[in-house]
C-alpha positions as CSV (number, residue, x, y, z in Angstrom):
1,X,140.8,-108.4,77.3
2,X,144.3,-109.6,76.5
3,X,145.3,-112.0,73.8
4,X,146.9,-115.1,75.3
5,X,149.7,-116.9,73.6
6,X,149.4,-120.7,74.0
7,X,152.9,-122.0,74.3
8,X,152.9,-124.6,77.0
9,X,156.3,-126.2,77.1
10,X,155.4,-129.6,78.6
11,X,151.6,-129.7,78.1
12,X,149.9,-132.7,76.6
13,X,147.4,-132.2,73.7
14,X,144.6,-132.7,76.3
15,X,146.1,-130.0,78.5
16,X,146.4,-127.6,75.6
17,X,142.7,-128.2,74.7
18,X,141.7,-127.5,78.3
19,X,143.8,-124.3,78.5
20,X,142.3,-123.1,75.1
21,X,138.7,-123.6,76.3
22,X,139.5,-122.0,79.7
23,X,140.7,-118.9,77.7
24,X,137.6,-119.1,75.5
25,X,135.4,-119.2,78.6
26,X,137.0,-116.0,79.7
27,X,136.3,-114.4,76.3
28,X,132.7,-115.6,76.4
29,X,132.3,-114.0,79.8
30,X,133.7,-110.7,78.5
31,X,131.6,-110.8,75.3
32,X,128.6,-111.0,77.5
33,X,129.8,-107.9,79.4
34,X,130.2,-105.9,76.3
35,X,127.2,-106.8,74.2
36,X,123.7,-105.3,74.6
37,X,120.4,-107.1,73.8
38,X,117.1,-105.4,73.0
39,X,114.9,-104.9,76.1
40,X,112.3,-107.4,74.7
41,X,115.0,-110.1,74.6
42,X,116.3,-109.5,78.1
43,X,113.6,-108.5,80.6
44,X,114.7,-107.0,83.9
45,X,116.3,-109.5,86.3
46,X,116.2,-112.3,83.7
47,X,119.3,-114.5,83.7
48,X,121.6,-114.6,80.7
49,X,121.1,-118.0,78.9
50,X,124.2,-119.5,77.3
51,X,123.8,-122.5,75.0
52,X,126.9,-124.5,74.3
53,X,127.2,-127.0,71.5
54,X,130.2,-129.3,72.2
55,X,131.2,-132.8,73.1
56,X,130.7,-133.8,76.8
57,X,134.2,-132.9,78.0
58,X,134.3,-129.4,76.5
59,X,130.7,-128.7,77.5
60,X,131.5,-129.7,81.1
61,X,134.6,-127.5,81.2
62,X,132.8,-124.5,79.8
63,X,129.7,-125.0,82.0
64,X,131.8,-125.3,85.1
65,X,133.7,-122.1,84.2
66,X,130.5,-120.0,83.5
67,X,127.4,-121.4,85.3
68,X,126.3,-119.2,88.1
69,X,128.7,-116.3,87.4
70,X,127.2,-112.8,87.3
71,X,127.5,-110.4,84.4
72,X,126.0,-106.9,84.7
73,X,123.8,-108.1,87.6
74,X,122.5,-111.1,85.7
75,X,123.2,-114.7,86.6
76,X,124.6,-117.0,83.8
77,X,122.7,-120.2,83.1
78,X,124.4,-122.7,80.8
79,X,122.4,-125.1,78.6
80,X,123.5,-127.8,76.2
81,X,122.7,-127.2,72.5
82,X,122.2,-130.3,70.4
83,X,120.3,-129.0,67.4
84,X,116.9,-129.1,68.9
85,X,115.0,-125.8,69.4
86,X,115.8,-124.0,72.7
87,X,112.8,-122.2,74.1
88,X,113.1,-119.4,74.9
89,X,116.1,-118.8,72.6
90,X,119.5,-118.4,74.4
91,X,121.2,-115.0,74.6
92,X,124.5,-116.6,73.5
93,X,125.1,-119.7,71.4
94,X,128.6,-121.1,71.3
95,X,129.2,-123.7,68.6
96,X,132.5,-125.6,69.1
97,X,134.3,-127.7,66.5
98,X,133.1,-130.8,68.4
99,X,129.4,-129.9,68.0
100,X,127.0,-132.2,66.2
101,X,126.3,-131.3,62.6
102,X,122.7,-130.6,63.4
103,X,123.7,-127.5,65.4
104,X,124.8,-125.7,62.1
105,X,121.1,-125.6,61.2
106,X,120.3,-124.3,64.6
107,X,122.6,-121.3,64.1
108,X,120.9,-120.4,60.8
109,X,117.6,-120.5,62.6
110,X,118.7,-117.7,64.9
111,X,119.5,-115.3,62.0
112,X,117.9,-112.0,62.7
113,X,117.1,-113.0,66.3
114,X,118.9,-111.4,69.3
115,X,121.2,-114.3,69.8
116,X,124.9,-113.7,70.1
117,X,126.2,-116.6,67.9
118,X,129.8,-117.5,68.4
119,X,131.8,-120.3,66.7
120,X,135.3,-121.5,66.1
121,X,135.3,-122.9,62.6
122,X,136.6,-121.3,59.4
123,X,134.3,-118.6,58.0
124,X,131.7,-118.9,60.9
125,X,131.4,-115.1,61.3
126,X,131.3,-114.6,57.5
127,X,128.6,-117.2,56.9
128,X,126.0,-116.7,59.7
129,X,127.7,-116.0,63.0
130,X,128.6,-112.9,64.9
131,X,131.8,-113.8,66.6
132,X,134.4,-116.5,65.7
133,X,137.5,-117.6,67.5
134,X,140.6,-117.9,65.3
135,X,144.2,-118.9,65.9
136,X,146.6,-116.2,64.8
137,X,150.3,-116.7,65.5
138,X,149.5,-119.3,68.2
139,X,147.2,-116.8,70.0
140,X,143.5,-117.0,70.3
141,X,141.9,-114.1,68.6
142,X,138.4,-113.4,67.3
143,X,136.5,-112.1,64.3
144,X,133.4,-110.0,64.6
145,X,130.7,-109.5,62.0
146,X,129.0,-106.2,63.0
147,X,126.4,-106.2,60.3
148,X,125.2,-109.6,61.4
149,X,125.1,-108.4,65.0
150,X,123.1,-105.3,63.9
151,X,120.6,-107.5,62.0
152,X,120.1,-109.5,65.2
153,X,119.4,-106.3,67.1
154,X,122.6,-106.6,69.2
155,X,125.0,-103.9,70.0
156,X,128.6,-104.9,70.2
157,X,130.8,-102.5,72.3
158,X,133.7,-100.8,70.6
159,X,135.8,-102.4,73.3
160,X,135.2,-105.7,71.5
161,X,135.4,-104.4,68.0
162,X,138.7,-102.6,68.6
163,X,140.3,-105.9,69.5
164,X,138.6,-108.0,66.8
165,X,139.3,-108.8,63.2
166,X,136.4,-107.2,61.4
167,X,134.7,-109.4,58.8
168,X,131.8,-109.0,56.4
169,X,129.2,-111.5,55.5
170,X,130.0,-113.8,52.5
171,X,128.1,-112.9,49.4
């Protein structure tokens, strides 16, 4: 996974947002490749369920980039997250900055469950998430909270943690 610097010379703000979310879609795909769920949370041949909390445009961009792709022999299924309970729980929940406030409660509801929670807001990984996108020197990077992942029963590959900014839960 390489870090991409976002320096489009003649891009409009809309183009920059589109580029950023295409990069994040690539990261999400790779996070799925390098995370492991407990057997009970991911039965054989089950698809990987991705819930995305975002405005319509960002949801559509991410859904188009991920829906139907295959990771480790499992098809990706993309669902909208709007703060209502998703049954069964998704394997990955991505909460964008454009998500409805009700989704924050949804993230807390997955604490301790095998859901890879990913955000892009300040302190997301310190508060209750596992991974969080951050901008460092105009490059998209990510933080990881390994203790939250462990409590959720997820194993995060060292290939992810080596590239990440390691964070601990807030007290």
